[in-house]
C-alpha positions as CSV (number, residue, x, y, z in Angstrom):
1,X,-0.1,0.0,0.0
2,X,2.8,2.2,0.6
3,X,3.8,2.3,-3.2
4,X,0.3,3.5,-4.0
5,X,0.3,6.2,-1.2
6,X,3.6,7.4,-2.5
7,X,2.4,7.4,-6.1
8,X,-0.7,9.4,-5.3
9,X,1.3,11.8,-3.3
10,X,3.5,12.6,-6.3
11,X,0.2,13.7,-8.0
12,X,-0.8,15.8,-5.2
13,X,-0.4,15.4,-1.4
14,X,-3.2,13.5,0.0
15,X,-4.5,14.5,3.6
16,X,-4.2,11.7,6.1
17,X,-7.8,11.5,6.5
18,X,-8.3,11.0,2.8
19,X,-5.8,8.2,2.8
20,X,-7.6,6.5,5.6
21,X,-10.7,6.5,3.4
22,X,-8.8,5.3,0.3
23,X,-6.8,2.5,1.6
24,X,-9.5,0.2,2.8
25,X,-10.9,0.3,-0.8
26,X,-7.8,-1.5,-2.2
27,X,-7.1,-5.1,-2.0
28,X,-4.2,-7.1,-3.4
29,X,-4.8,-9.7,-6.2
30,X,-2.5,-11.8,-8.2
31,X,-2.7,-12.1,-11.8
32,X,-0.8,-15.2,-13.3
33,X,1.0,-14.7,-16.5
34,X,-1.4,-14.9,-19.7
35,X,-4.4,-14.0,-17.5
36,X,-6.6,-11.1,-18.4
37,X,-7.3,-8.3,-16.2
38,X,-9.9,-6.9,-18.5
39,X,-11.4,-8.2,-21.8
40,X,-13.1,-6.7,-24.6
41,X,-16.8,-6.4,-24.2
42,X,-16.5,-6.3,-20.3
43,X,-18.0,-3.4,-18.5
44,X,-15.0,-2.2,-16.4
45,X,-15.7,-1.7,-12.7
46,X,-12.3,-1.9,-11.1
47,X,-9.1,0.2,-11.3
48,X,-5.8,-1.6,-10.4
49,X,-2.5,0.0,-9.4
50,X,0.3,-2.5,-10.7
51,X,2.9,-3.2,-8.0
52,X,4.5,-6.0,-9.8
53,X,4.8,-7.3,-13.3
54,X,4.0,-6.2,-16.8
55,X,0.5,-6.0,-18.3
56,X,0.0,-5.0,-22.1
57,X,-3.0,-3.3,-23.4
58,X,-4.1,-4.3,-26.8
59,X,-6.7,-4.2,-29.5
60,X,-7.7,-7.3,-31.5
61,X,-9.3,-6.8,-35.1
62,X,-12.0,-9.0,-36.6
63,X,-9.3,-11.1,-38.2
64,X,-7.6,-11.9,-34.8
65,X,-4.5,-9.7,-35.4
66,X,-3.4,-7.9,-32.2
67,X,-2.1,-4.4,-31.8
68,X,-0.4,-3.4,-28.7
69,X,-1.3,0.0,-27.3
70,X,0.4,0.3,-24.2
71,X,2.5,-1.6,-21.6
72,X,1.7,-1.1,-17.7
73,X,4.8,-1.5,-15.6
74,X,5.1,-1.1,-11.9
75,X,3.6,1.9,-10.2
76,X,1.1,2.6,-12.8
77,X,-2.8,2.3,-13.0
78,X,-4.3,-0.2,-15.2
79,X,-8.0,-0.4,-16.2
80,X,-10.5,0.3,-18.8
81,X,-10.6,4.0,-18.2
82,X,-12.9,4.9,-21.1
83,X,-15.4,2.0,-19.9
84,X,-15.0,3.2,-16.2
85,X,-16.0,6.8,-17.2
86,X,-18.7,6.2,-19.7
87,X,-20.0,2.8,-18.5
88,X,-19.9,1.5,-22.0
89,X,-18.4,-2.0,-22.8
90,X,-14.6,-2.0,-22.8
91,X,-12.8,-2.1,-26.3
92,X,-9.4,-3.2,-25.2
93,X,-7.8,-6.1,-23.6
94,X,-5.4,-6.1,-20.7
95,X,-3.2,-9.2,-20.3
96,X,-0.5,-10.1,-17.8
97,X,2.7,-10.7,-19.6
98,X,4.4,-11.8,-16.5
99,X,3.1,-12.7,-13.0
100,X,1.6,-9.7,-11.7
101,X,0.4,-8.1,-8.4
102,X,-2.2,-5.4,-8.3
103,X,-4.1,-3.4,-5.7
104,X,-7.6,-3.1,-7.1
105,X,-10.5,-1.0,-6.0
106,X,-14.1,-0.7,-7.1
107,X,-14.0,2.7,-9.3
108,X,-17.4,3.8,-8.3
109,X,-16.5,3.5,-4.6
110,X,-13.3,5.5,-5.2
111,X,-14.8,8.2,-7.2
112,X,-17.7,8.6,-4.7
113,X,-15.0,10.1,-2.3
114,X,-14.3,13.0,-4.8
115,X,-17.0,15.3,-3.4
116,X,-15.8,15.0,0.3
117,X,-12.0,14.7,-0.5
118,X,-11.0,17.3,-3.2
119,X,-7.3,16.2,-2.8
120,X,-8.3,12.9,-4.1
121,X,-10.3,14.4,-6.9
122,X,-7.3,16.5,-7.8
123,X,-5.1,13.5,-8.0
124,X,-7.6,11.7,-10.2
125,X,-7.7,14.6,-12.5
126,X,-3.9,14.9,-12.6
127,X,-3.8,11.3,-13.5
128,X,-6.3,11.6,-16.2
129,X,-4.3,14.6,-17.7
130,X,-1.1,12.4,-17.7
131,X,-3.1,9.8,-19.6
132,X,-4.2,12.3,-22.1
133,X,-0.8,13.7,-22.7
134,X,0.6,10.1,-23.1
135,X,-2.2,9.2,-25.5
136,X,-1.6,12.3,-27.6
137,X,2.2,11.8,-27.6
138,X,1.7,8.3,-28.7
139,X,-0.6,9.0,-31.5
140,X,2.0,11.8,-32.8
141,X,4.8,9.0,-32.6
142,X,2.7,6.5,-34.7
143,X,1.9,9.2,-37.4
144,X,4.9,11.4,-37.6
145,X,7.9,9.4,-36.6
146,X,9.8,6.7,-38.2
147,X,10.2,3.2,-36.7
148,X,13.7,3.5,-35.6
149,X,12.7,6.7,-33.7
150,X,9.7,5.2,-32.3
151,X,11.9,2.2,-31.1
152,X,14.5,4.7,-29.4
153,X,11.5,6.3,-27.6
154,X,10.1,2.9,-26.6
155,X,13.5,2.2,-24.9
156,X,13.5,5.5,-23.1
157,X,9.9,5.0,-21.9
158,X,10.2,1.5,-20.9
159,X,13.8,0.9,-19.8
160,X,14.7,-2.8,-19.6
161,X,11.4,-4.0,-20.7
162,X,12.5,-5.5,-24.0
163,X,14.7,-8.0,-22.0
164,X,11.5,-9.0,-20.3
165,X,8.9,-9.5,-22.9
166,X,8.8,-11.3,-26.4
167,X,10.0,-9.2,-29.3
168,X,6.9,-9.7,-31.3
169,X,4.9,-7.5,-28.7
170,X,7.4,-4.8,-28.9
171,X,7.1,-4.9,-32.8
172,X,3.3,-4.7,-32.5
173,X,3.6,-1.7,-30.2
174,X,5.9,0.0,-32.7
175,X,3.6,-0.8,-35.6
176,X,6.2,-2.9,-37.3
177,X,6.7,-6.6,-38.1
178,X,9.1,-8.6,-36.0
179,X,11.5,-8.8,-39.1
180,X,11.3,-5.1,-39.3
181,X,12.1,-4.7,-35.7
182,X,15.2,-7.2,-36.1
183,X,16.6,-4.9,-38.9
184,X,16.2,-1.8,-36.8
185,X,18.1,-3.6,-33.9
186,X,20.9,-4.8,-36.1
187,X,21.3,-1.3,-37.7
188,X,21.5,0.2,-34.3
189,X,23.9,-2.4,-33.0
190,X,26.3,-1.8,-36.0
191,X,26.6,2.0,-35.2
């Protein structure tokens, strides 16, 4: 719980009385490698704070091809944010790439505290703003940058991750084939 508290305090300092109301809402779960935290079509109800492991968020088209959208690493929130906010069915999958531990809470119970805990509401807003900025930066990367530059940014955003997950997941995230990723890596290695 201390990592969650520390993370929230990096967004905005929480009053002790706010933390006393937030802490009991979270409980730890273990998500084995390969298991889904959220599936397409589910109506999201929980938000999770990842304390250990790696989760990928991805889309799957009608042909079954998967496109990795994001990787959740420790000290980040996972969950179907759009579904949580709108109440509509989730459109992405979230799958554990390693054994994971999360602190999970019912989103409705957590957000019900906003009116009486403005510091928590501020933290949630700041987190939403971070998500928005990350999403916009990611869209710009995919449209305007070449694959080699996207790979360099991936390495900056996710240091050490490429040693922990299969290369085809990284290729999917970059919008290239595994063969193209191998060429990019060879090119960089020969510099």
